[in-house]
C-alpha positions in Angstrom: 2.9 -8.4 39.2 2.1 -11.7 39.4 1.8 -14.2 36.1 -1.8 -13.7 36.1 -1.6 -10.2 36.1 0.7 -9.9 33.5 -1.5 -12.0 31.1 -4.5 -9.8 32.3 -2.5 -7.1 31.1 -1.2 -8.1 28.3 -4.7 -9.0 26.9 -5.9 -5.7 28.0 -3.3 -3.7 26.1 -4.1 -6.0 22.9 -8.0 -5.2 23.3 -7.3 -1.8 23.3 -4.6 -2.1 20.3 -6.6 -4.2 18.6 -10.5 -2.7 18.8 -11.0 -1.1 15.7 -10.6 -3.7 13.5 -12.8 -6.7 12.7 -11.2 -9.8 13.2 -13.5 -11.4 10.1 -12.8 -9.0 8.0 -9.4 -8.8 9.1 -8.9 -12.6 8.1 -10.7 -12.2 4.7 -8.3 -9.3 3.3 -5.4 -11.3 5.1 -6.1 -14.4 3.3 -6.7 -12.2 0.0 -3.1 -10.9 0.4 -1.9 -14.6 0.8 -3.2 -15.2 -2.8 -1.7 -11.8 -3.9 2.0 -13.0 -2.6 2.0 -16.4 -4.0 0.4 -15.0 -7.3 2.5 -12.1 -7.3 5.9 -14.6 -6.7 4.7 -16.9 -9.5 4.1 -14.1 -12.5 7.3 -12.2 -11.4 9.3 -15.7 -12.9 9.7 -16.2 -9.0 11.5 -12.5 -8.2 12.5 -12.2 -4.7 13.8 -8.5 -4.9 9.6 -8.0 -6.6 8.2 -10.1 -3.7 10.2 -7.9 -0.8 9.2 -4.8 -2.7 5.6 -6.2 -2.8 5.8 -7.8 1.1 7.0 -3.3 1.7 3.7 -2.3 0.0 1.7 -4.9 2.1 3.5 -3.6 5.4 2.4 0.4 4.7 -0.5 -0.2 3.7 -1.6 -2.6 7.0 -0.2 0.3 9.0 -2.2 2.7 7.3 -5.4 0.3 7.9 -4.1 0.1 11.5 -3.4 3.5 12.0 -7.0 4.8 10.7 -8.6 2.5 12.1 -8.0 4.3 15.1 -9.2 7.3 14.0 -12.7 8.5 15.5 -15.9 9.6 13.2 -15.8 12.8 14.0 -12.3 13.5 13.1 -12.9 12.0 9.5 -15.6 13.7 9.0 -13.4 17.0 9.9 -10.8 15.9 7.2 -13.6 15.7 4.5 -13.7 19.3 3.1 -10.6 20.1 3.5 -9.4 17.1 1.6 -11.7 17.4 -1.0 -10.7 21.0 -1.3 -7.0 19.9 -1.6 -7.6 17.2 -4.0 -9.8 19.4 -6.7 -6.6 22.6 -6.1 -4.1 19.7 -7.2 -6.4 18.1 -10.0 -6.4 22.1 -11.7 -2.6 22.4 -10.6 -2.2 19.3 -12.8 -4.3 21.2 -15.4 -2.0 24.2 -15.2 1.6 22.8 -14.2 1.6 18.7 -14.2 3.8 16.8 -16.3 2.8 14.5 -19.4 3.6 10.7 -18.6 2.7 8.1 -21.7 0.6 11.2 -23.2 -1.6 12.1 -20.3 -1.1 14.6 -17.9 -1.9 12.6 -14.6 1.4 13.8 -12.0 2.7 17.1 -10.4 6.0 17.0 -9.7 7.5 19.0 -6.9 10.9 17.9 -6.8 11.7 15.0 -4.1 8.7 13.5 -5.7 5.4 13.0 -7.6 2.0 12.2 -7.3 -1.3 12.1 -9.2 -3.9 13.6 -7.3 -6.5 11.7 -8.6 -5.8 8.7 -6.2 -6.6 10.9 -3.6 -9.9 11.8 -5.0 -11.1 8.2 -4.7 -11.3 9.0 -1.1 -12.1 12.2 -0.6 -15.0 12.4 -3.2 -17.1 9.9 -1.1 -16.1 11.5 1.5 -17.1 14.4 1.0 -20.5 13.6 -0.3 -21.2 11.9 2.6 -20.6 14.5 4.6 -22.9 17.0 2.6 -25.9 14.6 3.0 -25.1 14.1 6.8 -25.5 17.8 7.5 -28.1 18.3 5.6 -30.6 15.2 6.3 -32.6 17.2 8.5 -33.5 19.9 5.5 -32.7 17.3 2.6 -34.1 18.0 -0.7 -33.8 17.9 -4.7 -31.6 20.9 -5.0 -28.9 19.2 -2.8 -28.6 15.8 -5.2 -27.4 18.7 -7.9 -25.3 20.2 -5.4 -23.8 16.6 -4.7 -23.6 15.3 -7.9 -21.9 18.7 -9.2 -19.4 18.2 -6.1 -18.6 15.0 -7.4 -18.5 15.8 -11.4 -16.2 18.7 -11.0 -13.1 16.7 -10.4 -14.2 13.8 -12.8 -14.1 16.7 -14.9 -10.8 17.1 -14.5 -9.6 13.5 -14.3 -11.3 12.7 -17.8 -9.5 16.0 -19.2 -6.1 14.6 -18.2 -7.0 12.2 -20.1 -7.9 9.0 -17.7 -11.2 8.1 -18.0 -11.1 4.6 -16.2 -10.6 6.7 -13.2 -12.5 9.1 -13.5 -15.2 6.9 -14.6 -14.5 5.1 -11.1 -14.5 8.1 -9.2 -17.7 8.4 -10.5 -19.0 5.1 -9.3 -17.7 5.7 -6.0 -20.0 9.3 -5.4 -22.5 7.9 -7.2 -23.1 4.7 -4.7 -23.2 7.5 -1.8 -26.0 9.1 -4.2 -27.5 6.2 -4.3 -27.4 4.8 -0.6 -28.5 8.7 0.2 -31.9 8.1 -1.5 -31.8 9.1 -5.0 -34.7 8.6 -6.6 -35.1 5.0 -9.4 -36.8 7.6 -11.4 -34.1 10.3 -11.3 -31.4 6.8 -12.2 -33.8 6.4 -14.6 -33.8 9.5 -16.6 -30.4 9.9 -16.0 -29.1 6.6 -17.6 -31.4 7.4 -20.7 -29.7 10.9 -21.2 -26.4 9.2 -21.0 -27.7 6.4 -23.5 -28.7 9.2 -25.8 -25.6 11.1 -25.7 -23.2 8.2 -26.2 -23.0 9.4 -30.1 -21.9 12.4 -28.6 -19.3 11.2 -26.5 -17.8 8.8 -28.9 -17.2 11.8 -31.6 -16.2 14.5 -29.7 -15.0 13.8 -26.0 -13.2 10.1 -26.9 -9.9 10.3 -28.0 -9.0 8.4 -30.6 -6.8 5.6 -28.3 -10.3 5.2 -26.0 -12.3 4.6 -29.2 -9.5 2.0 -30.3 -10.1 0.5 -26.7 -14.3 -0.5 -27.2 -13.4 -1.7 -30.7 -11.0 -4.2 -30.4 -13.3 -5.2 -27.4 -15.9 -6.0 -30.2 -13.5 -7.5 -32.3 -9.8 -8.2 -30.6 -8.5 -10.6 -33.8 -8.8 -7.1 -36.4 -5.1 -6.0 -34.8 -4.2 -8.9 -32.8 -0.7 -8.2 -32.4 -1.3 -4.9 -31.9 -4.1 -3.5 -30.0 -5.8 -6.5 -29.1 -3.0 -8.3 -27.8 -3.7 -7.8 -24.5 -7.2 -9.3 -24.8 -6.0 -12.1 -27.0 -3.1 -13.5 -24.5 -5.4 -12.6 -21.1 -7.9 -14.5 -22.5 -6.2 -17.3 -24.2 -4.5 -17.6 -20.5 -8.0 -17.3 -18.3 -8.8 -20.1 -21.1 -6.1 -22.9 -20.8 -6.7 -23.1 -17.2 -9.4 -25.1 -17.5 -11.2 -26.9 -14.6 -8.5 -27.2 -12.0 -5.3 -24.8 -13.9 -2.1 -25.9 -14.4 -0.5 -25.5 -11.2 1.3 -22.6 -9.5 4.1 -21.6 -11.4 3.7 -23.4 -14.6 1.2 -21.3 -16.4 2.8 -21.3 -20.2 1.3 -18.3 -20.9 2.7 -16.4 -18.0 6.5 -17.7 -18.0 6.7 -18.2 -21.9 6.1 -14.2 -21.7 3.0 -14.0 -24.0 0.8 -12.1 -21.1 1.8 -8.5 -20.6 1.3 -6.8 -18.0 1.2 -10.2 -15.4 1.5 -8.7 -12.7 -0.4 -5.7 -12.2 -3.4 -5.0 -14.2 -3.8 -9.0 -15.4 -2.9 -10.6 -12.8 -6.1 -12.2 -13.0 -5.0 -13.7 -16.4 -2.0 -15.5 -14.6 -4.2 -16.9 -10.9 -6.9 -18.3 -13.3 -4.2 -19.6 -15.7 -2.6 -21.5 -12.6 -5.5 -21.9 -11.2 -8.4 -23.3 -12.9 -12.4 -22.7 -12.9 -12.3 -23.6 -9.4 -9.8 -21.6 -8.0 -11.6 -18.5 -9.9 -14.6 -19.3 -7.8 -13.2 -19.6 -4.4 -11.4 -16.0 -5.4 -14.6 -15.0 -6.6 -15.8 -16.4 -3.1 -13.5 -14.5 -1.0 -14.7 -11.6 -2.4 -17.9 -12.1 -2.5 -17.5 -12.6 1.7 -15.0 -9.6 1.9 -18.1 -7.5 0.1 -20.6 -9.3 2.1 -19.0 -8.3 5.3 -18.3 -4.6 4.6 -21.8 -4.3 3.7 -23.0 -5.8 6.6 -20.3 -2.9 8.9 -21.6 -0.6 6.8 -25.5 -0.7 7.7 -23.9 -1.0 11.5 -22.6 2.4 11.4 -24.0 4.4 13.9 -24.4 7.5 11.6 -25.7 8.6 8.3 -22.1 9.6 7.3 -20.7 6.4 8.4 -23.6 4.3 5.9 -22.8 6.2 2.8 -19.2 6.7 3.1 -18.6 2.5 4.0 -21.4 2.0 1.8 -19.5 3.5 -0.8 -16.5 2.2 0.3 -17.1 -1.7 -0.1 -19.5 -1.2 -3.8 -16.3 0.6 -4.7 -14.3 -2.1 -3.9 -16.9 -4.1 -5.7 -17.0 -2.4 -8.7 -12.6 -2.2 -9.3 -12.7 -5.9 -8.8 -15.6 -6.9 -11.4 -13.9 -4.0 -13.7 -10.2 -5.9 -13.6 -12.3 -9.5 -13.7 -14.7 -8.2 -17.1 -11.7 -6.5 -19.0 -8.8 -9.0 -18.5 -11.6 -11.7 -19.5 -12.2 -9.9 -22.4 -15.9 -8.6 -21.6 -14.6 -4.8 -21.1 -12.4 -2.5 -22.5 -9.1 -2.5 -21.2 -8.9 0.3 -19.1 -5.3 -0.6 -16.7 -7.5 -0.9 -13.2 -5.2 -3.3 -10.8 -7.3 -6.3 -9.1 -8.0 -5.1 -5.8 -5.3 -6.1 -3.0 -3.9 -9.0 -6.0 -2.0 -6.8 -7.8 1.5 -5.6 -7.4 1.9 -1.8 -6.6 1.7 0.2 -3.3 -0.5 3.0 -4.6 -3.3 0.9 -5.5 -3.2 -1.5 -2.2 -2.6 1.7 0.2 -5.9 3.4 -0.8 -7.6 0.0 -0.4 -6.7 -1.2 2.9 -7.1 2.8 4.2 -10.8 2.6 2.6 -11.2 -1.1 5.0 -9.6 1.1 7.9 -11.7 4.5 7.7 -15.1 1.2 7.3 -13.4 -0.5 10.0 -13.2 2.8 12.3 -16.9 4.1 10.8 -18.4 1.0 12.3 -16.9 0.3 15.7 -16.5 3.9 17.5 -19.2 4.7 19.0 -22.3 7.1 17.8 -21.0 10.1 16.2 -22.3 13.0 17.6 -23.5 16.4 15.4 -21.7 19.4 15.6 
């Protein structure tokens, strides 16, 4: 075998291995992970252990994305119903046998490990709805939207009862994006929005827990309890504002390194980034998120099947929603709901979920046309 032939074989193998990874999107995601590495290192005070753990999280999540990107859409469709049924069954198990952690019943203990079934529904929910609309596309009627909404509200209701209002609303949003992309009428959306608005007093008085109402009141007036419920918002907004135009410099954030900022490696990592890199850094980060979302929507539009377009569109818009909610709560314009900044915050579960979903997106956009069976 000549050197030229060997290089051709290497090139061919590389093309086969990476055929289902979209190069522009991969580049943007890797850049965001690089920002995560620098910001987590600063937020942890230069902890080598935390950086090693984050590197492991990234490695596992990127591997999962690579493997999932090679699963054909036909096989993903076969997973939709079983994943949904398993997820709902586990949520019922949580309601009956789940363990209570910090006042919420969200976990199932299997002895050797604990799982949080609501994380599974982040993908299983919209995947199920995309599967349903794909097989109903030739005979789609108004009742099909009602059935799909019921399939969505079932797990959302179980998650809200845990209670985990933040996750339940975000999963509801991911399912709504499928309904919207499947052609849900604007009139129906307007009526539903008006109905939700009219029901807010009932939700406030009878459905929300005391701590959830306190979060809303704290958003309106954080100084009403500056050392208690309002502490997180006050300190995060101080950090964001103190960054100024160009920031204080990497590893030089005073709110971060003097331990004023809570949860600085996870939920409030955007405040760390804003303090150290300022308005210019924030704009560049927003531009990076916008580029990822734009590329993702382009891939979603190019998916060759209705299932692919609906699921891919939901994945991208859900990614946008998570980023918007996190930045909003850190900036003091949304209540604190415990949502990490996607692909920047420290932690393995969120990163695995997000990169797996992007692996699904790449699979849907790069495989051949889905054959309806």
